[in-house]
C-alpha positions as CSV (number, residue, x, y, z in Angstrom):
1,X,7.6,15.2,10.1
2,X,9.2,17.4,7.5
3,X,7.9,19.7,5.4
4,X,9.1,17.1,2.6
5,X,7.6,13.7,4.2
6,X,4.2,16.0,4.9
7,X,4.0,17.0,1.2
8,X,5.0,13.4,-0.1
9,X,2.2,11.4,2.1
10,X,-0.5,13.6,0.3
11,X,0.5,11.4,-2.8
12,X,1.4,8.0,-0.9
13,X,1.2,6.2,2.3
14,X,4.5,6.0,4.1
15,X,5.8,3.3,6.9
16,X,8.6,4.3,8.8
17,X,10.3,1.9,10.2
18,X,12.2,0.9,13.9
19,X,15.4,1.7,11.9
20,X,14.1,4.9,10.6
21,X,14.1,3.6,6.8
22,X,10.6,5.1,4.8
23,X,8.8,2.8,3.0
24,X,6.5,4.0,0.5
25,X,3.1,3.3,-1.4
26,X,3.6,-0.4,-3.1
27,X,6.5,-1.4,-0.5
28,X,4.8,0.5,2.5
29,X,1.7,-2.2,1.5
30,X,3.6,-5.2,1.5
31,X,4.8,-4.6,4.7
32,X,1.7,-3.8,6.1
33,X,0.0,-6.3,4.8
34,X,3.1,-9.2,6.5
35,X,2.9,-7.2,9.7
36,X,-1.2,-7.7,9.6
37,X,-1.1,-11.0,9.1
38,X,-1.4,-11.7,5.4
39,X,2.0,-13.0,5.0
40,X,1.0,-15.4,1.9
41,X,-0.8,-12.6,0.4
42,X,2.3,-10.1,1.0
43,X,5.3,-13.0,-0.3
44,X,2.9,-13.6,-3.4
45,X,2.7,-9.7,-4.0
46,X,6.8,-9.9,-3.6
47,X,7.6,-11.9,-5.6
48,X,6.6,-9.6,-8.5
49,X,8.7,-6.9,-9.6
50,X,8.7,-3.8,-7.0
51,X,7.5,-1.4,-10.0
52,X,4.3,-3.9,-10.8
53,X,3.6,-3.6,-6.9
54,X,4.1,0.0,-7.3
55,X,1.8,0.6,-10.2
56,X,-1.1,-1.6,-8.7
57,X,-1.0,0.3,-5.7
58,X,-1.0,3.7,-7.7
59,X,-4.1,2.3,-9.5
60,X,-5.8,1.5,-6.4
61,X,-5.1,4.4,-4.7
62,X,-6.2,6.4,-7.8
63,X,-9.3,4.4,-7.6
64,X,-10.2,3.9,-3.9
65,X,-13.6,4.9,-4.3
66,X,-14.4,2.3,-7.1
67,X,-13.0,-0.4,-5.4
68,X,-14.5,1.1,-1.8
69,X,-18.0,0.7,-3.7
70,X,-17.1,-2.8,-5.1
71,X,-15.8,-4.3,-1.9
72,X,-19.2,-2.9,-0.5
73,X,-21.6,-4.5,-2.6
74,X,-19.5,-7.4,-2.4
75,X,-20.2,-7.5,1.4
76,X,-23.4,-7.6,1.0
77,X,-23.7,-10.5,-0.9
């Protein structure tokens, strides 16, 4: 891992593709959802403009602790 990539990984999730391409943030999330079998969610989100997907990723990433508490409360119900 290069020092530049190390610093960028502090800001957003990254996926290194088999062909060497690097996906970041929202694009990486779509790839992971698709790979894990959540293809319908990835497909629907993939229909949105990529700037919207990246904006949604940034919103969730900045507030991940709030979302984690909310999901934990929903799981208990």
